N, C-alpha and C positions, 0 to 999 in steps of 0.2 A: 504494500500500500504506500502510495506517495503521501508525504505529509500534506494534509489539508489544513490551511491556516487562514485566519481572518483577523483584521485589525480595525478598530474604530478609534477616533480621537475626538474629544469634545471638551468644552470648557464647562466647569461647574459654575452654575449661576447662583445668585442670591436666593432663588427659589429652591435650590438644592440644599442650602444650609438648614440644618435641623436643630442645631444646638447653639449655645452661646459662643461668641467668638467666630461666627461664620463657619463652624465645623459642620462638615457634610456627614450624614448618616452612612455607616458602612454598607447598609442595604443598597445604597445607590450603586456601589461597585458590583453587587450581585445582579442588579438590573442591567448593567452594561454587559456583564458576562452572559446574561440571558440573550441579549441582542446578538452577541458574537456567536453563541451556540446556534441560534436560528440561522445565521448566515452559513455556518459550517455545515449544518444539516442540508441546507439548500444546495450548497456546492457539492456535497457528497452524493445526495440522494434525489435532488430535485424537489424536495418537500421540506417544510419547516420542522417536521418532527415534533417531539414533545420532550422537553427537558424533565427528567424524572427525579433526580436527586443529586445533591452534592455529597461527596465522600469526605471532603476536607475543605475548610475555609480558614485562612489566616489573614487577619488584619494587621498590617506591619507598620504603617505610618499614617498620620492624620492627613485628611483631605479637607481643603477649605474652599469656600466660594472664590472663584477667580482662578483656581488651579486648572491647568489643562491636563487631562488624563487620557492616556493611551491604553486601551484594553485589547489584549491579544489572546487568541485561543487557538488551539490546534487539536485535531483528532489524533489521539495516540494509539487507539486500538479500535478496530472495526469488527464487530461480530455479526452474526446473521440478523439479530434483532435489536442491537444496540450499538452505540458509539461512545467510547470512553474519551473524555475531553479534559484538557488541562488549560488553565487560564492564568493570566498575570495582568495586573493593572499597575501602570507606572505614571508618576507625576513627571511631566516633561517641561512645564512652564509654571512659574508661580508669580503671583502679583507682588508688586512692591509699593504698598500704600505709604510706606515711609518716605518714598521719593515724591510721588503724586498719585492721584486717583487712577491714572491710566498706565502707569509704569509697570513693567513686568520683566522677568529674567528667564531666558532659556537656560535650563539647568545643564551644566557641563556633563553630568551623568544623570540619567533618569533615576528617580527614587521609587523603588517597588513599594506600593501601598497595600496591595492585596494579592494573594495567590489562592487558587481553588482548583479542585478537580471534581468531576461529576460525570453523569451518564445521561445520554439522550436515547429515547426509544424511537425506533424506526417504524413508520406506519406499515401496517400489514401488507398493503399492496406494493411497498417498496422493499420488503424484506427479501433477502437472497433466496432464490428459488421460486419467487412469486412473480417475477417480471415477465 
């Protein structure tokens, strides 16, 4: 199996901030992983599939409104009825409110903010042997 990968990048907005100090809820990273998983399933099977469960989730660094987050995923194992996936979210740009309201820095090295792995279920009509 060739590695099937997908990447999305977006800026966390003030609407994403859930806690004091403009801190973004960790569940927002899982939402990004869900979008990446959908793309992975479409690329592999031509169908959105259904994300079933996370095996592991690690929140490693805080995310704030204004941060640019890059979420990447890949299919690491493909069975007849499921796809095992691995995800990583990285902060690549951070705001600089100490300079001015619109200042930001591209980070020299991305900061890993979350890692996870999980399984997607393949629709019955897309399962191996059903095509």
